[in-house]
N, C-alpha and C positions, 0 to 999 in steps of 0.2 A: 612391653605393651605400648603402642603408639596411639596418641589421640589424634583425631582428625577434626578439624574445625570446618564446618560447612557453612558457606555463605549462600543466603537466599536472597534472590533478586526479584523484582516485579518485572517479569518478562514483557508484559504489555506496555508498562510505562517506559521501559528501555526502548522497545522498538518504536513507540510513538516519539519519544524524544529524538532517536536516530533519523527518523522519517522527517521530522520537523527541521533537524539541522540540515538535511541533504536538500529539502525544499528551499531553505533559506540561502544556501549555497547556490543553487541552480534556479534562480528566479525566472530566468528566460526561457526555461524548459516547461512544456505543458504535458500532462499525461495524455497518451493516445492509445487506442485499441487498434491493432492492425490485423486484418483478417488474412490468415495464411493460406487458406485453401477453400475451395468451393467456388461458386458463382460470384461471390463478393470479393475474391482473391485480390489483394493489394489495396483495398479500400481503407481509409483511415478515418477513425472517429475520435473527436476530441472529447476526453471524460471531463466532466464538470467537477471541480475540486470539492464542491460542498456536498457531493454525494459519496457514499461509502464505496459502494460496489457497482459499476456500470450503470450509474444513473438512478440507483433505488436509494431514496432517503432512508428507509428503514428495511428490516428483514421481515415484514408482515406476510409477504407472499411467499416466503420460503418454506 
């Protein structure tokens, strides 16, 4: 019989920490949304870092 030890990690905290480390490394890079198809193809929109998803401060409208 073999015993297996399972290590549980907090995925949300791990992802947040990883994202913060990458942002610290790439301070000159800003997040952008680029439209890949349609009438607005090629347009770029700078995303504000204070918002979570494409300019929404919270998910009330979801």
